[in-house]
N, C-alpha and C positions, 0 to 999 in steps of 0.2 A: 448130920442137919452142918454141921458146919464142912461134912466133904459133900453135902447137893451144894454149899455154896458159892466155894471151890468152887462146884464144874461150873454153876452155872456162871460163875464168872469169869473162866477160863473159855466158855462153849461162845459166852455173849465177845469177848476182848478176843478170841479169833474172826467171827463175824465180824467185828469193827476191822476189825485189820485188813479186812477180807476186799469191807467194801473203800475200804483208803485206799489198796492197794486198786479194784479199778478201777476210779476215782480218775489214779496217776498216775493208770494206761488210755484213761478219754484224754484225759488234762494234753496229757503226750501228743494222742493223736487227731487232737484239735489245733496246734504249737505245731505240730509239720506237715498238718490243711494249708497255715497262714503265710505260712513263710513260702512251701510248693510255690500258694497263689502271692506269694509281696517272688519270690525269681523272675516269675515268670513271665508278673508290670514291667517290674524290671527289663528284663529280655525284648519287649511289647518294645516298651520308649527305648531302649537303647534306638532294636529300628527303625521306631518309626526315628529315633531321630539319625538314624545314619542311611538311611536309606528314604527313606519317605520326606525325608523332611525334601528333597532332589523333584515333587513330584509339580507335573503341572497341569493345568485345568485344559481340561480336554473340552471341547462343547463342540454342539454342528451347528451345518446353514443349507438351510436349501435355495434358487432363485426367486422364494415369489414375491410377493411385495411384502410380509411380516418377518421375513429373515433381512431380505435389500431392502429397505425405503429407502433412497433414496431410486428412483426410478436410471437417472443415465449407466449405471450399474450395470443395471440389467439386460448390459447389453451380450451376452453368452460372451461373455471374455472372461477370466483373468484379466487381475490385477498388474501380475504382467507380459498381458498381452497373445495370452494361448486360446482358446480355446476351451470350456471349463468342458472338467473329463472327469469321473473318478476318480480320485484318488489323489487331488490340487487340496492341499491345506492352505488355508490363512494362518502366518501369523505376522509375529511382533519383529521394525523393521532390521531389528538385529542376523536375529537369523534374516539371509541371502534368497536372494528368488533359487531357485529353483538346487533349496540341496533336499538332504535325505532325513526325512523324520520319521525313525521307528520308536511303537507308544509299543512300552516296557511294565505293565498287565505286573497289578504287584499284587492281588488277593485275588480267590479266587473268580470273582463274580466278574471284576471286571476282564480273564482269561475269554469270563462265558459269554460277555457280551460282547467283546471282539468278537467269537466264535459266531454267536446267531446274528446279531446283528450287520458285523462286518464282516460275513463271508470270511472272515479268520485272515480279512485281512490286516498283514500291522507296520507296510510299509506307505510311508506317502509321500507325495514334491511335492517344499510351501512353495504355489504360486500368488498367491494372496493377499493381501494383507489390511488391513477393518478397524475400521474406526473404534471402538474397543477391545481391543486384539493388544493388549500392552504383555512386558513381562510376565510367561509366564502361564503362556495364555496361547492352544491352538483352536485353531475353526477347524473341523474337516469338513468339506464339501457336501454336498448327496447328489446329486441328479435328481427328476426324475423317477429316469427309467432304473436305480434303488429307490427309491420308495419316495424320494422327495421328503415336502414339509415332517411331513406323516414319521417316516426314514427317522429323523435331525431330533423327532420329540422325543416317539425313543431311546434316540442315545442320548438327551439329560445330557447334565454335562459329571464330569469325571473327572480325577485324578486320578495320572500314574504318569513315572517315568519315562525320556523317551530319551531316544539316541540321534543324534545331528551326524547321519554323514558317518554314523558309524561309530560312534564315541558317548559317550552315559554324558548325558545335557546335568550341568551346576545348577 
């Protein structure tokens, strides 16, 4: 009888010890997952601070009355007095006319949008100004033969880094 109690006590002790060991193993796995997630979140935050904080707002427009509400500005010419063409963009006055601007997509959705909506074109020339164009904002011109207003709506508003005359803009 004493041997049976001793056997049961030892056996139940082994099971509880095994349960504690499994519990510790699971807790360790959860801690590793949490620390990995925190590390990745920190890496993304660092990426956001170091790279994405320099993003510009990239919008689109055409020569319709909705996009250009001043009739005298719908004369078929950019503010630089050149005729409108696919590849001209509107920028802030700090970026001089005829400066080359290259879009630098940061995310896969931006790369896909450039590939699908701009046919892979990433290089543009500053030819226009806009009343609502302020710091860190560019406006891509879509002529009617490139889809006009519908194409501008499909583009929407995106944030990307840019290169001005081959140098990354701050």
